[in-house]
N, CA, C and O atoms as a GROMACS GRO file, in nm:
protein
  244
    1MET      N    1   4.645  -2.723  -0.961
    1MET     CA    2   4.502  -2.744  -0.961
    1MET      C    3   4.461  -2.807  -1.094
    1MET      O    4   4.511  -2.770  -1.201
    2LYS      N    5   4.370  -2.904  -1.086
    2LYS     CA    6   4.325  -2.976  -1.205
    2LYS      C    7   4.230  -2.889  -1.288
    2LYS      O    8   4.146  -2.818  -1.234
    3GLN      N    9   4.246  -2.896  -1.417
    3GLN     CA   10   4.158  -2.825  -1.510
    3GLN      C   11   4.051  -2.922  -1.559
    3GLN      O   12   4.079  -3.041  -1.576
    4ILE      N   13   3.930  -2.873  -1.581
    4ILE     CA   14   3.824  -2.959  -1.635
    4ILE      C   15   3.800  -2.923  -1.781
    4ILE      O   16   3.829  -2.811  -1.825
    5THR      N   17   3.746  -3.018  -1.854
    5THR     CA   18   3.717  -2.995  -1.995
    5THR      C   19   3.588  -2.914  -2.008
    5THR      O   20   3.512  -2.901  -1.912
    6ASN      N   21   3.565  -2.861  -2.127
    6ASN     CA   22   3.442  -2.787  -2.152
    6ASN      C   23   3.320  -2.877  -2.132
    6ASN      O   24   3.219  -2.834  -2.078
    7LYS      N   25   3.332  -3.003  -2.175
    7LYS     CA   26   3.221  -3.097  -2.160
    7LYS      C   27   3.191  -3.121  -2.013
    7LYS      O   28   3.074  -3.121  -1.974
    8GLU      N   29   3.294  -3.140  -1.931
    8GLU     CA   30   3.274  -3.160  -1.787
    8GLU      C   31   3.209  -3.036  -1.724
    8GLU      O   32   3.123  -3.048  -1.636
    9TYR      N   33   3.250  -2.919  -1.769
    9TYR     CA   34   3.192  -2.796  -1.718
    9TYR      C   35   3.044  -2.785  -1.756
    9TYR      O   36   2.962  -2.746  -1.673
   10GLU      N   37   3.011  -2.818  -1.879
   10GLU     CA   38   2.872  -2.815  -1.923
   10GLU      C   39   2.786  -2.913  -1.843
   10GLU      O   40   2.674  -2.881  -1.804
   11GLU      N   41   2.839  -3.034  -1.819
   11GLU     CA   42   2.767  -3.133  -1.739
   11GLU      C   43   2.745  -3.082  -1.597
   11GLU      O   44   2.639  -3.102  -1.540
   12TRP      N   45   2.845  -3.016  -1.540
   12TRP     CA   46   2.833  -2.959  -1.406
   12TRP      C   47   2.725  -2.851  -1.403
   12TRP      O   48   2.646  -2.845  -1.308
   13GLN      N   49   2.721  -2.768  -1.505
   13GLN     CA   50   2.619  -2.663  -1.513
   13GLN      C   51   2.479  -2.724  -1.521
   13GLN      O   52   2.386  -2.676  -1.457
   14LYS      N   53   2.464  -2.830  -1.602
   14LYS     CA   54   2.335  -2.898  -1.613
   14LYS      C   55   2.294  -2.958  -1.479
   14LYS      O   56   2.179  -2.948  -1.437
   15TYR      N   57   2.390  -3.021  -1.411
   15TYR     CA   58   2.364  -3.080  -1.279
   15TYR      C   59   2.317  -2.973  -1.181
   15TYR      O   60   2.219  -2.993  -1.110
   16LYS      N   61   2.387  -2.859  -1.177
   16LYS     CA   62   2.350  -2.752  -1.085
   16LYS      C   63   2.210  -2.700  -1.115
   16LYS      O   64   2.133  -2.672  -1.023
   17ALA      N   65   2.175  -2.688  -1.242
   17ALA     CA   66   2.042  -2.640  -1.280
   17ALA      C   67   1.935  -2.739  -1.237
   17ALA      O   68   1.831  -2.700  -1.184
   18GLU      N   69   1.959  -2.868  -1.260
   18GLU     CA   70   1.862  -2.971  -1.221
   18GLU      C   71   1.848  -2.978  -1.069
   18GLU      O   72   1.738  -2.996  -1.018
   19LYS      N   73   1.959  -2.963  -0.998
   19LYS     CA   74   1.954  -2.966  -0.852
   19LYS      C   75   1.875  -2.847  -0.800
   19LYS      O   76   1.799  -2.860  -0.704
   20ALA      N   77   1.892  -2.730  -0.862
   20ALA     CA   78   1.818  -2.611  -0.820
   20ALA      C   79   1.668  -2.628  -0.842
   20ALA      O   80   1.588  -2.571  -0.767
   21LYS      N   81   1.629  -2.705  -0.943
   21LYS     CA   82   1.487  -2.730  -0.971
   21LYS      C   83   1.431  -2.841  -0.882
   21LYS      O   84   1.310  -2.865  -0.881
   22GLY      N   85   1.518  -2.908  -0.808
   22GLY     CA   86   1.473  -3.017  -0.722
   22GLY      C   87   1.462  -3.149  -0.795
   22GLY      O   88   1.391  -3.239  -0.750
   23HIS      N   89   1.530  -3.162  -0.907
   23HIS     CA   90   1.522  -3.284  -0.988
   23HIS      C   91   1.628  -3.387  -0.951
   23HIS      O   92   1.630  -3.496  -1.009
   24VAL      N   93   1.715  -3.356  -0.858
   24VAL     CA   94   1.819  -3.448  -0.816
   24VAL      C   95   1.777  -3.511  -0.684
   24VAL      O   96   1.753  -3.440  -0.586
   25LEU      N   97   1.767  -3.642  -0.682
   25LEU     CA   98   1.726  -3.711  -0.560
   25LEU      C   99   1.847  -3.736  -0.470
   25LEU      O  100   1.949  -3.789  -0.514
   26MET      N  101   1.833  -3.696  -0.346
   26MET     CA  102   1.938  -3.719  -0.249
   26MET      C  103   1.908  -3.853  -0.180
   26MET      O  104   1.794  -3.898  -0.181
   27PRO      N  105   2.008  -3.916  -0.120
   27PRO     CA  106   1.988  -4.045  -0.054
   27PRO      C  107   1.875  -4.045   0.049
   27PRO      O  108   1.799  -4.141   0.057
   28ASP      N  109   1.863  -3.939   0.127
   28ASP     CA  110   1.756  -3.933   0.226
   28ASP      C  111   1.618  -3.928   0.160
   28ASP      O  112   1.522  -3.985   0.212
   29THR      N  113   1.610  -3.862   0.046
   29THR     CA  114   1.483  -3.855  -0.027
   29THR      C  115   1.443  -3.991  -0.079
   29THR      O  116   1.327  -4.031  -0.069
   30VAL      N  117   1.539  -4.062  -0.135
   30VAL     CA  118   1.512  -4.197  -0.187
   30VAL      C  119   1.470  -4.288  -0.073
   30VAL      O  120   1.375  -4.366  -0.087
   31ARG      N  121   1.539  -4.279   0.040
   31ARG     CA  122   1.505  -4.361   0.157
   31ARG      C  123   1.363  -4.330   0.204
   31ARG      O  124   1.287  -4.421   0.237
   32PHE      N  125   1.327  -4.202   0.208
   32PHE     CA  126   1.194  -4.161   0.250
   32PHE      C  127   1.087  -4.218   0.156
   32PHE      O  128   0.985  -4.269   0.202
   33ILE      N  129   1.110  -4.209   0.026
   33ILE     CA  130   1.014  -4.261  -0.072
   33ILE      C  131   0.999  -4.412  -0.056
   33ILE      O  132   0.887  -4.464  -0.060
   34CYS      N  133   1.109  -4.480  -0.037
   34CYS     CA  134   1.103  -4.627  -0.019
   34CYS      C  135   1.026  -4.664   0.107
   34CYS      O  136   0.942  -4.754   0.104
   35GLU      N  137   1.054  -4.596   0.217
   35GLU     CA  138   0.986  -4.626   0.342
   35GLU      C  139   0.837  -4.590   0.335
   35GLU      O  140   0.753  -4.659   0.392
   36ALA      N  141   0.805  -4.482   0.265
   36ALA     CA  142   0.665  -4.441   0.252
   36ALA      C  143   0.585  -4.542   0.171
   36ALA      O  144   0.463  -4.551   0.184
   37ASN      N  145   0.655  -4.618   0.087
   37ASN     CA  146   0.589  -4.719   0.004
   37ASN      C  147   0.616  -4.860   0.058
   37ASN      O  148   0.610  -4.958  -0.017
   38ASP      N  149   0.645  -4.870   0.187
   38ASP     CA  150   0.668  -4.999   0.255
   38ASP      C  151   0.778  -5.081   0.189
   38ASP      O  152   0.773  -5.204   0.193
   39THR      N  153   0.874  -5.017   0.130
   39THR     CA  154   0.985  -5.080   0.056
   39THR      C  155   0.936  -5.188  -0.042
   39THR      O  156   1.007  -5.284  -0.070
   40ASP      N  157   0.818  -5.169  -0.093
   40ASP     CA  158   0.759  -5.261  -0.192
   40ASP      C  159   0.800  -5.211  -0.332
   40ASP      O  160   0.759  -5.102  -0.371
   41PRO      N  161   0.878  -5.289  -0.406
   41PRO     CA  162   0.924  -5.244  -0.537
   41PRO      C  163   0.810  -5.203  -0.630
   41PRO      O  164   0.825  -5.107  -0.706
   42GLY      N  165   0.700  -5.272  -0.626
   42GLY     CA  166   0.587  -5.238  -0.713
   42GLY      C  167   0.529  -5.101  -0.680
   42GLY      O  168   0.499  -5.022  -0.769
   43LYS      N  169   0.514  -5.072  -0.550
   43LYS     CA  170   0.461  -4.943  -0.507
   43LYS      C  171   0.559  -4.830  -0.540
   43LYS      O  172   0.518  -4.722  -0.583
   44ILE      N  173   0.688  -4.856  -0.520
   44ILE     CA  174   0.790  -4.755  -0.550
   44ILE      C  175   0.790  -4.726  -0.699
   44ILE      O  176   0.798  -4.610  -0.741
   45HIS      N  177   0.782  -4.830  -0.779
   45HIS     CA  178   0.778  -4.817  -0.925
   45HIS      C  179   0.659  -4.731  -0.967
   45HIS      O  180   0.673  -4.638  -1.046
   46ARG      N  181   0.541  -4.764  -0.913
   46ARG     CA  182   0.420  -4.688  -0.944
   46ARG      C  183   0.435  -4.542  -0.904
   46ARG      O  184   0.394  -4.452  -0.978
   47HIS      N  185   0.495  -4.519  -0.787
   47HIS     CA  186   0.514  -4.381  -0.739
   47HIS      C  187   0.594  -4.300  -0.842
   47HIS      O  188   0.554  -4.190  -0.879
   48PHE      N  189   0.706  -4.356  -0.887
   48PHE     CA  190   0.789  -4.283  -0.981
   48PHE      C  191   0.721  -4.267  -1.117
   48PHE      O  192   0.738  -4.164  -1.183
   49LEU      N  193   0.645  -4.366  -1.160
   49LEU     CA  194   0.572  -4.352  -1.286
   49LEU      C  195   0.466  -4.244  -1.277
   49LEU      O  196   0.436  -4.178  -1.377
   50GLU      N  197   0.408  -4.224  -1.160
   50GLU     CA  198   0.309  -4.119  -1.142
   50GLU      C  199   0.373  -3.981  -1.131
   50GLU      O  200   0.316  -3.882  -1.178
   51VAL      N  201   0.489  -3.974  -1.069
   51VAL     CA  202   0.555  -3.846  -1.044
   51VAL      C  203   0.634  -3.797  -1.166
   51VAL      O  204   0.641  -3.676  -1.190
   52LEU      N  205   0.691  -3.887  -1.241
   52LEU     CA  206   0.779  -3.849  -1.352
   52LEU      C  207   0.715  -3.754  -1.452
   52LEU      O  208   0.780  -3.656  -1.490
   53PRO      N  209   0.592  -3.776  -1.498
   53PRO     CA  210   0.534  -3.680  -1.593
   53PRO      C  211   0.514  -3.541  -1.533
   53PRO      O  212   0.511  -3.442  -1.607
   54LYS      N  213   0.500  -3.532  -1.402
   54LYS     CA  214   0.485  -3.401  -1.338
   54LYS      C  215   0.619  -3.328  -1.333
   54LYS      O  216   0.625  -3.206  -1.341
   55ILE      N  217   0.727  -3.405  -1.319
   55ILE     CA  218   0.860  -3.346  -1.311
   55ILE      C  219   0.911  -3.308  -1.450
   55ILE      O  220   0.971  -3.202  -1.468
   56CYS      N  221   0.887  -3.394  -1.548
   56CYS     CA  222   0.936  -3.374  -1.684
   56CYS      C  223   0.819  -3.377  -1.782
   56CYS      O  224   0.810  -3.469  -1.863
   57PRO      N  225   0.730  -3.279  -1.777
   57PRO     CA  226   0.608  -3.288  -1.858
   57PRO      C  227   0.631  -3.294  -2.009
   57PRO      O  228   0.558  -3.364  -2.078
   58ARG      N  229   0.728  -3.224  -2.060
   58ARG     CA  230   0.751  -3.219  -2.204
   58ARG      C  231   0.795  -3.355  -2.260
   58ARG      O  232   0.761  -3.389  -2.374
   59GLU      N  233   0.869  -3.430  -2.182
   59GLU     CA  234   0.920  -3.557  -2.229
   59GLU      C  235   0.815  -3.666  -2.227
   59GLU      O  236   0.831  -3.767  -2.296
   60TYR      N  237   0.708  -3.649  -2.150
   60TYR     CA  238   0.610  -3.757  -2.132
   60TYR      C  239   0.469  -3.719  -2.175
   60TYR      O  240   0.372  -3.778  -2.128
   61GLU      N  241   0.457  -3.622  -2.265
   61GLU     CA  242   0.324  -3.584  -2.314
   61GLU      C  243   0.280  -3.674  -2.426
   61GLU      O  244   0.171  -3.656  -2.480
   0.00000   0.00000   0.00000
């Protein structure tokens, strides 16, 4: 069985925590967002710019 490094383990733990918070976008979610915005890059861009501060408030204050 393959062993992972401490760094890989820490990254996995961070990923699991972000996924539990709903911060990891799954392919179906991305597809839904794109279709909801008529696959218009400008609308999709605006959507993420509006949502990002709500998801990561400390980074965008």
